[in-house]
VOPAGU-2260 file (C-alpha; in pm, 1 decimal, decimal comma):
REM VOPAGU-2260
SITE   aa  ch    i         X         Y         Z
SITE  MET   A    0       8,4       0,2       6,1
SITE  SER   A    1     135,8     358,3     -78,3
SITE  LYS   A    2     290,7     552,0     207,0
SITE  PRO   A    3     128,2     889,6     303,7
SITE  SER   A    4     312,8    1214,9     184,3
SITE  SER   A    5     276,5    1365,9     515,8
SITE  PRO   A    6     520,7    1265,6     794,8
SITE  ASN   A    7     428,5     905,9     866,5
SITE  ILE   A    8     260,6     857,2    1181,4
SITE  PHE   A    9     331,0     495,5    1171,0
SITE  LYS   A   10     696,6     561,9    1249,0
SITE  ARG   A   11     626,5     677,2    1588,2
SITE  GLU   A   12     528,6     436,0    1850,3
SITE  SER   A   13     232,0     604,5    2009,0
SITE  ILE   A   14     231,7     602,4    2391,6
SITE  ASN   A   15     581,6     532,2    2514,2
SITE  GLU   A   16     477,6     321,1    2794,8
SITE  PHE   A   17     517,5      40,5    2565,0
SITE  PRO   A   18     866,3      74,5    2434,6
SITE  ILE   A   19     902,2    -301,7    2292,4
SITE  ALA   A   20     547,5    -344,2    2189,2
SITE  LYS   A   21     420,3    -302,8    1837,1
SITE  HIS   A   22     128,4     -74,1    1726,0
SITE  GLU   A   23    -113,4    -159,0    1445,7
SITE  TYR   A   24    -323,5      82,7    1282,2
SITE  ALA   A   25    -624,2     121,0    1013,1
SITE  ILE   A   26    -641,7     477,3     957,4
SITE  ALA   A   27    -767,6     761,1     705,2
SITE  ILE   A   28    -497,3    1009,2     612,9
SITE  ALA   A   29    -581,3    1365,2     492,5
SITE  SER   A   30    -355,8    1477,9     209,5
SITE  GLU   A   31     -74,9    1715,2     323,5
SITE  GLY   A   32    -194,9    2052,6     375,7
SITE  GLU   A   33    -266,7    2340,4     625,7
SITE  TYR   A   34    -525,7    2245,7     874,4
SITE  TYR   A   35    -716,1    2421,0    1160,3
SITE  GLY   A   36    -877,4    2113,6    1323,4
SITE  GLY   A   37   -1091,6    1813,0    1237,9
SITE  LYS   A   38   -1438,0    1637,9    1322,2
SITE  ALA   A   39   -1616,9    1319,1    1266,4
SITE  PHE   A   40   -1865,7    1071,8    1388,5
SITE  PHE   A   41   -1719,4     772,9    1583,2
SITE  ASN   A   42   -1917,3     447,3    1630,7
SITE  VAL   A   43   -1883,8     317,2    1990,6
SITE  TRP   A   44   -1792,1     -47,8    2056,4
SITE  ASP   A   45   -1631,8    -217,8    2329,2
SITE  PRO   A   46   -1367,1    -442,8    2180,5
SITE  TYR   A   47   -1205,0    -745,8    2355,7
SITE  VAL   A   48    -850,4    -642,1    2493,6
SITE  SER   A   49    -595,3    -877,0    2615,0
SITE  ASP   A   50    -404,0    -792,9    2955,9
SITE  ASN   A   51    -152,8    -506,8    2937,2
SITE  GLU   A   52    -261,7    -385,7    2570,8
SITE  PHE   A   53    -506,1    -144,3    2453,5
SITE  SER   A   54    -747,4     -64,6    2169,3
SITE  LEU   A   55    -866,6     272,6    2052,2
SITE  ALA   A   56   -1045,8     490,3    1790,3
SITE  GLN   A   57    -877,7     830,7    1738,9
SITE  MET   A   58    -845,5    1158,5    1570,5
SITE  TRP   A   59    -473,3    1273,5    1522,6
SITE  VAL   A   60    -403,0    1659,0    1470,2
SITE  ALA   A   61     -47,7    1693,8    1434,4
SITE  SER   A   62     252,4    1911,9    1301,8
SITE  GLY   A   63     631,1    1852,6    1289,7
SITE  SER   A   64     851,0    1536,8    1205,6
SITE  THR   A   65     888,8    1204,1    1357,7
SITE  PHE   A   66    1251,5    1192,2    1221,3
SITE  VAL   A   67    1386,6    1464,7    1479,6
SITE  ASN   A   68    1142,8    1397,1    1755,1
SITE  SER   A   69     971,9    1731,3    1703,2
SITE  LEU   A   70     635,1    1578,2    1619,6
SITE  GLU   A   71     345,4    1781,2    1833,2
SITE  VAL   A   72      24,2    1611,2    1855,1
SITE  VAL   A   73    -308,0    1691,3    2025,5
SITE  HIS   A   74    -508,5    1373,4    2006,3
SITE  VAL   A   75    -871,4    1393,8    2027,4
SITE  ILE   A   76    -855,2    1028,6    2108,1
SITE  CYS   A   77   -1186,4     918,0    2126,1
SITE  ILE   A   78   -1264,9     561,5    2238,5
SITE  GLN   A   79   -1015,0     375,1    2439,1
SITE  VAL   A   80   -1054,8      27,0    2619,2
SITE  TYR   A   81    -717,4      13,5    2829,7
SITE  LYS   A   82    -744,7    -174,5    3171,8
SITE  GLY   A   83    -397,1     -92,4    3257,2
SITE  LEU   A   84    -497,3     284,2    3294,8
SITE  TYR   A   85    -868,3     278,8    3392,6
SITE  LYS   A   86    -883,8     -68,1    3571,6
SITE  ASP   A   87   -1157,5    -210,0    3364,1
SITE  ASN   A   88   -1239,0    -299,3    3015,4
SITE  LEU   A   89   -1524,1     -31,9    2954,9
SITE  PRO   A   90   -1454,1     194,7    2662,4
SITE  LYS   A   91   -1349,8     557,2    2776,5
SITE  LEU   A   92   -1348,8     897,6    2618,0
SITE  PHE   A   93    -997,9    1030,7    2650,7
SITE  ILE   A   94    -740,9    1280,0    2509,7
SITE  TYR   A   95    -358,5    1283,5    2480,3
SITE  TRP   A   96    -104,1    1544,9    2378,5
SITE  THR   A   97     260,9    1556,6    2331,9
SITE  ALA   A   98     530,1    1832,7    2220,9
SITE  ASP   A   99     819,4    1592,1    2134,4
SITE  THR   A  100     701,5    1266,6    1971,0
SITE  TYR   A  101     575,6    1103,6    2301,3
SITE  GLU   A  102     938,8    1102,8    2439,6
SITE  THR   A  103     918,6    1306,7    2762,7
SITE  THR   A  104     611,5    1539,1    2730,2
SITE  GLY   A  105     252,7    1464,8    2730,5
SITE  CYS   A  106     -20,5    1266,5    2927,5
SITE  TYR   A  107    -361,7    1111,4    2916,4
SITE  ASN   A  108    -658,7    1343,6    3000,0
SITE  LEU   A  109    -565,4    1589,3    3289,9
SITE  LYS   A  110    -286,7    1354,3    3441,8
SITE  CYS   A  111     -34,8    1641,5    3394,0
SITE  PRO   A  112     -70,9    2018,5    3326,1
SITE  GLY   A  113    -138,8    2074,5    2982,7
SITE  PHE   A  114    -523,2    2069,9    2876,0
SITE  VAL   A  115    -729,0    2330,3    3041,4
SITE  GLN   A  116   -1070,8    2203,9    3105,0
SITE  THR   A  117   -1333,4    2495,5    3099,3
SITE  ASN   A  118   -1651,2    2254,8    3128,2
SITE  LYS   A  119   -1691,4    1974,5    3364,0
SITE  LYS   A  120   -2007,9    1833,9    3209,6
SITE  ILE   A  121   -1805,2    1557,6    3056,0
SITE  LEU   A  122   -1561,6    1357,1    3233,2
SITE  LEU   A  123   -1229,4    1303,2    3050,3
SITE  GLY   A  124   -1142,6     932,5    3100,7
SITE  GLY   A  125   -1517,8     852,7    3179,9
SITE  SER   A  126   -1711,9     551,2    3056,9
SITE  PHE   A  127   -1951,3     564,5    2748,6
SITE  ALA   A  128   -2286,7     495,0    2884,9
SITE  LYS   A  129   -2433,1     359,7    2538,7
SITE  ILE   A  130   -2250,3      84,8    2345,6
SITE  SER   A  131   -2331,9     -49,7    2008,5
SITE  LYS   A  132   -2439,3    -409,1    1966,9
SITE  TYR   A  133   -2371,7    -665,6    1683,8
SITE  ASN   A  134   -2688,2    -655,8    1460,9
SITE  GLY   A  135   -2850,8    -419,7    1741,1
SITE  LYS   A  136   -2894,1     -43,4    1792,7
SITE  GLN   A  137   -2569,3     152,2    1699,6
SITE  TYR   A  138   -2421,1     457,8    1900,9
SITE  SER   A  139   -2175,5     720,5    1799,6
SITE  PHE   A  140   -2054,4    1058,8    1934,7
SITE  THR   A  141   -1883,5    1355,9    1785,4
SITE  PRO   A  142   -1547,7    1510,1    1866,3
SITE  MET   A  143   -1422,9    1823,3    1715,4
SITE  ILE   A  144   -1114,9    2010,6    1756,3
SITE  TRP   A  145   -1033,8    2344,3    1619,5
SITE  LYS   A  146    -776,6    2642,1    1634,9
SITE  ASP   A  147    -891,2    2980,4    1789,0
SITE  SER   A  148    -738,9    3233,1    1549,4
SITE  LYS   A  149    -732,3    3497,7    1821,2
SITE  THR   A  150    -557,3    3321,5    2104,4
SITE  GLN   A  151    -408,8    3026,5    1891,2
SITE  ASN   A  152    -528,5    2776,7    2154,4
SITE  TRP   A  153    -673,8    2446,3    2031,1
SITE  TRP   A  154   -1026,6    2396,1    2146,2
SITE  LEU   A  155   -1205,3    2049,6    2218,8
SITE  ARG   A  156   -1595,8    2007,4    2162,6
SITE  VAL   A  157   -1769,9    1676,7    2226,6
SITE  GLY   A  158   -2122,5    1693,8    2061,9
SITE  PRO   A  159   -2264,3    2047,3    2162,2
SITE  ASP   A  160   -2037,2    2091,8    2467,0
SITE  ILE   A  161   -1698,3    2289,5    2457,4
SITE  ILE   A  162   -1472,2    2078,6    2706,0
SITE  GLY   A  163   -1162,4    2310,9    2688,3
SITE  TYR   A  164    -831,8    2359,3    2522,6
SITE  TRP   A  165    -482,5    2302,5    2469,7
SITE  PRO   A  166    -278,6    2639,9    2517,6
SITE  SER   A  167     -68,8    2736,5    2198,8
SITE  SER   A  168     223,8    2751,7    2433,9
SITE  LEU   A  169     188,4    2382,1    2505,6
SITE  VAL   A  170     244,3    2286,4    2143,9
SITE  PRO   A  171     431,9    2568,3    1973,7
SITE  LEU   A  172     463,1    2377,6    1630,3
SITE  LEU   A  173      98,0    2389,1    1613,9
SITE  LYS   A  174      79,2    2775,0    1657,0
SITE  ASN   A  175       5,9    2849,7    1299,4
SITE  HIS   A  176    -181,5    2522,1    1198,3
SITE  ALA   A  177    -153,5    2163,3    1180,8
SITE  SER   A  178     -14,1    1938,3     875,2
SITE  ILE   A  179    -138,4    1613,0     970,1
SITE  VAL   A  180    -479,9    1505,9    1037,8
SITE  HIS   A  181    -566,5    1113,8    1069,8
SITE  PHE   A  182    -870,5     940,4    1188,3
SITE  GLY   A  183    -876,4     556,9    1263,0
SITE  GLY   A  184    -813,4     268,2    1497,1
SITE  GLU   A  185    -493,9     166,8    1668,7
SITE  ILE   A  186    -404,9    -143,8    1910,9
SITE  VAL   A  187     -95,1    -233,9    2096,0
SITE  ASP   A  188      51,7    -594,4    2085,3
SITE  THR   A  189     302,3    -662,3    2377,2
SITE  GLY   A  190     327,9   -1045,1    2307,5
SITE  PRO   A  191     624,4   -1221,6    2165,2
SITE  ILE   A  192     728,1   -1219,3    1794,2
SITE  TRP   A  193     578,2   -1565,2    1727,2
SITE  TYR   A  194     216,6   -1466,8    1854,7
SITE  HIS   A  195     -31,7   -1227,0    1754,3
SITE  THR   A  196    -261,7   -1080,5    1995,6
SITE  TYR   A  197    -636,1   -1149,0    2011,3
SITE  THR   A  198    -697,3    -782,3    2101,3
SITE  GLN   A  199    -963,9    -645,8    1893,5
SITE  MET   A  200   -1005,9    -325,5    1693,4
SITE  GLY   A  201   -1319,3    -146,0    1649,7
SITE  SER   A  202   -1598,5    -391,9    1693,5
SITE  GLY   A  203   -1378,0    -694,6    1648,4
SITE  ASN   A  204   -1516,8    -756,3    1290,7
SITE  PHE   A  205   -1376,8    -693,7     961,4
SITE  PRO   A  206   -1488,1    -396,2     761,3
SITE  ASN   A  207   -1692,3    -583,1     513,7
SITE  GLU   A  208   -1938,4    -692,5     743,2
SITE  GLY   A  209   -2078,5    -347,3     723,0
SITE  PHE   A  210   -2333,3    -140,0     925,6
SITE  GLY   A  211   -2431,6    -291,1    1263,4
SITE  ARG   A  212   -2141,5    -529,9    1269,2
SITE  ALA   A  213   -1820,9    -329,0    1175,0
SITE  ALA   A  214   -1713,1     -14,5    1341,9
SITE  TYR   A  215   -1731,2     319,6    1154,0
SITE  VAL   A  216   -1597,5     659,0    1148,5
SITE  ARG   A  217   -1810,9     882,7     917,2
SITE  THR   A  218   -1863,5    1238,3     801,8
SITE  LEU   A  219   -1473,0    1285,0     795,9
SITE  GLN   A  220   -1402,9    1673,2     819,1
SITE  VAL   A  221   -1101,1    1918,9     852,0
SITE  VAL   A  222   -1124,1    2276,7     944,9
SITE  GLU   A  223    -991,9    2561,8     701,1
SITE  ALA   A  224    -834,1    2869,0     775,6
SITE  ASN   A  225   -1163,4    3051,0     787,6
SITE  ASN   A  226   -1305,7    2817,0    1039,6
SITE  TYR   A  227   -1532,6    2630,6     813,2
SITE  LEU   A  228   -1565,8    2257,5     804,2
SITE  THR   A  229   -1522,5    2092,1     474,1
SITE  GLN   A  230   -1499,4    1727,9     366,9
SITE  ILE   A  231   -1139,7    1547,2     413,2
SITE  PRO   A  232    -944,6    1629,1     114,1
SITE  ILE   A  233    -823,7    1320,9     -89,0
SITE  PRO   A  234    -763,4    1076,3     193,5
SITE  GLN   A  235    -542,1     754,1     167,4
SITE  PHE   A  236    -668,0     476,1     365,1
SITE  GLU   A  237    -410,5     234,8     533,2
SITE  ALA   A  238    -403,7     -79,0     720,8
SITE  ARG   A  239     -62,6    -200,1     861,6
SITE  PHE   A  240    -180,6    -565,5     863,7
SITE  PRO   A  241    -495,5    -613,4     684,4
SITE  ASN   A  242    -530,9    -977,6     775,6
SITE  CYS   A  243    -551,9    -883,4    1129,5
SITE  TYR   A  244    -721,3    -533,9    1103,2
SITE  ASP   A  245    -865,7    -373,4     807,4
SITE  ILE   A  246   -1015,3     -60,1     656,4
SITE  LYS   A  247   -1282,5       8,4     391,7
SITE  GLN   A  248   -1373,6     338,2     261,2
SITE  GLY   A  249   -1695,8     458,9     108,9
SITE  PHE   A  250   -1898,1     771,2      34,2
SITE  SER   A  251   -2259,3     859,0      72,4
SITE  ASN   A  252   -2476,1    1170,5      54,4
SITE  ALA   A  253   -2577,5    1099,9     391,1
SITE  TRP   A  254   -2249,1    1035,2     571,0
SITE  GLY   A  255   -1993,8    1199,4     320,9
SITE  LYS   A  256   -1665,3    1025,5     331,9
SITE  TYR   A  257   -1652,6     735,4     568,5
SITE  PHE   A  258   -1486,6     409,9     657,7
SITE  TYR   A  259   -1545,4      83,9     825,2
SITE  TYR   A  260   -1247,2     -36,0    1010,6
SITE  GLY   A  261   -1126,7    -303,4    1250,6
SITE  GLY   A  262   -1084,0    -671,2    1301,2
SITE  PRO   A  263   -1037,0    -976,6    1552,8
SITE  GLY   A  264    -654,4    -972,8    1581,1
SITE  GLN   A  265    -543,2   -1342,8    1562,1
SITE  ASN   A  266    -708,5   -1565,2    1312,1
SITE  SER   A  267    -620,4   -1812,8    1061,3
SITE  LYS   A  268    -449,8   -1547,1     846,0
SITE  CYS   A  269    -295,0   -1350,3    1112,5
SITE  THR   A  270     -91,2   -1559,6    1356,0
SITE  ARG   A  271     258,8   -1409,3    1403,7
SITE  GLY   A  272     337,3   -1092,3    1598,6
SITE  ASN   A  273     414,4    -858,1    1324,7
SITE  LYS   A  274     716,2    -743,3    1523,0
């Protein structure tokens, strides 16, 4: 599969508490440009996650380079199942930021100084009350991040509620704009090289199962300089190991650009650790 033209987020190993683990992705990548935020509807599921691993769906907004450890990222990381952090396997709403490619700066939610929460209505790190069911009712939620042209701060909204902001001083490379916007899923596999994890991504089902069975991210949008939302431009869709976790794009008048993503992890075509 073709590589993205923007700095390749696959080259970083996201949260650095997993130094020897491998991260696997199924993502949509906006073509390289100047971006001032992003927005999408994320389908909420509760995938199975093995001990000491995580599974998540997220939106990355970033600028800089992975090659000189200058990548600055504010994650509107949407849905995460991670027992090691939250002490249970319920899907959580969470955020993350880093100013040096996950080396020494950044944290989840409010675990270090950084994100300024201005509205306590929504709990960062809190569980989702409604979870989609296979062949049953589907639930989604809508995070949005955008840059305030006056203060240069990056704001977070969830549904109709403005939650808070990342100060511009926190991520100086994002002072003007972002150059990277990605949407998609990620898992971490901490097992040995000869064994692939059973940790699921999305709903735990492959994208070709479609609505009500596979997880989706729909209405992919980015924020332009004038603060208008527009459809994501010329996205690339990538799955690092499609026999384990895959992605399938689509377009409709109701959903705009969208994709189904995810998978079960280990199966008859996905047995080794991809390390």
